[in-house]
PLY file of the C-alpha trace (Angstrom):
ply
format ascii 1.0
element vertex 98
property float x
property float y
property float z
element edge 97
property int vertex1
property int vertex2
end_header
3.92 -10.82 11.80
2.77 -7.40 10.25
2.42 -4.37 12.49
0.40 -1.92 10.95
0.59 1.77 12.32
-1.96 4.71 10.92
-0.76 8.08 11.05
-2.67 11.05 9.71
-1.73 14.73 9.17
-3.44 17.66 7.49
-2.15 16.23 4.05
-2.32 12.53 4.09
-3.03 9.19 5.70
-0.32 7.04 6.15
0.01 3.47 6.91
3.50 2.39 7.86
3.76 -1.47 7.65
6.53 -3.48 9.40
7.43 -7.23 8.96
5.58 -9.71 6.49
2.60 -9.02 4.40
1.64 -12.44 3.98
-1.03 -15.20 5.44
-3.71 -13.58 7.63
-2.29 -10.22 7.83
-2.98 -9.42 3.96
-6.96 -9.56 5.01
-6.46 -7.75 8.11
-4.38 -4.89 6.19
-7.35 -4.40 3.84
-9.69 -4.40 6.58
-7.69 -1.49 8.00
-7.34 0.54 4.91
-10.79 0.05 4.02
-12.36 1.25 7.50
-9.74 4.15 7.71
-10.46 5.31 4.25
-14.23 5.35 4.36
-14.37 7.25 8.28
-11.68 9.65 7.44
-11.86 9.97 3.64
-8.12 11.46 3.25
-7.14 13.32 -0.04
-3.95 11.02 -0.07
-3.38 7.92 1.14
0.14 6.42 1.71
1.44 2.77 2.24
5.05 3.27 3.70
6.65 -0.38 2.86
10.05 0.56 3.80
10.16 -1.53 7.09
8.54 -4.63 5.09
10.55 -7.75 4.57
8.34 -9.88 2.43
5.19 -9.61 0.66
3.49 -12.91 -0.78
1.28 -13.49 -3.93
-2.09 -12.00 -1.70
-0.13 -9.23 -0.56
1.02 -8.29 -4.01
-2.90 -8.51 -5.12
-3.71 -6.16 -2.49
-1.00 -3.72 -3.02
-1.73 -3.66 -6.67
-5.35 -2.94 -5.91
-4.37 -0.33 -3.56
-2.30 1.26 -6.05
-5.38 1.01 -8.64
-7.27 3.20 -5.88
-4.61 5.80 -5.92
-2.73 4.86 -2.79
0.76 5.74 -3.07
3.44 3.08 -2.49
6.53 4.03 -0.84
9.41 1.79 -0.37
12.97 2.19 0.04
15.27 -1.11 -0.54
15.89 -2.98 -3.54
13.00 -5.90 -3.13
10.01 -3.60 -2.13
10.89 -0.68 -4.79
11.21 -3.52 -7.56
7.85 -4.58 -6.33
6.57 -1.23 -6.47
7.81 -0.32 -9.82
6.30 -3.97 -10.99
2.76 -2.87 -9.68
3.42 0.46 -11.29
4.01 -1.21 -14.78
0.99 -3.68 -14.29
-1.66 -0.40 -13.60
-3.07 1.69 -16.96
-1.29 4.78 -17.49
-2.93 7.77 -15.57
-2.07 10.39 -18.39
-4.45 11.32 -21.54
-3.15 9.71 -24.56
-3.64 11.64 -27.73
0 1
1 2
2 3
3 4
4 5
5 6
6 7
7 8
8 9
9 10
10 11
11 12
12 13
13 14
14 15
15 16
16 17
17 18
18 19
19 20
20 21
21 22
22 23
23 24
24 25
25 26
26 27
27 28
28 29
29 30
30 31
31 32
32 33
33 34
34 35
35 36
36 37
37 38
38 39
39 40
40 41
41 42
42 43
43 44
44 45
45 46
46 47
47 48
48 49
49 50
50 51
51 52
52 53
53 54
54 55
55 56
56 57
57 58
58 59
59 60
60 61
61 62
62 63
63 64
64 65
65 66
66 67
67 68
68 69
69 70
70 71
71 72
72 73
73 74
74 75
75 76
76 77
77 78
78 79
79 80
80 81
81 82
82 83
83 84
84 85
85 86
86 87
87 88
88 89
89 90
90 91
91 92
92 93
93 94
94 95
95 96
96 97
């Protein structure tokens, strides 16, 4: 099970997740994210993974796609922090190379 809570303020739209990002919950999170972003068009989107206990391969792919669309992934524990770092290493650099 995955709990998805949307929190919006003047600076960002944050999705607070709790539980397992796996199975049928992955497309549900994607649906919620895409609907909210298209409706609200926030300047910043955060995905708070501090209460996520497990992410399957499909969930990892979704998080990678989100990060590729400038969603900030927030983690606290060792497992999720390592996952976020792995995703960040897999994305092209945003800096201009000279």
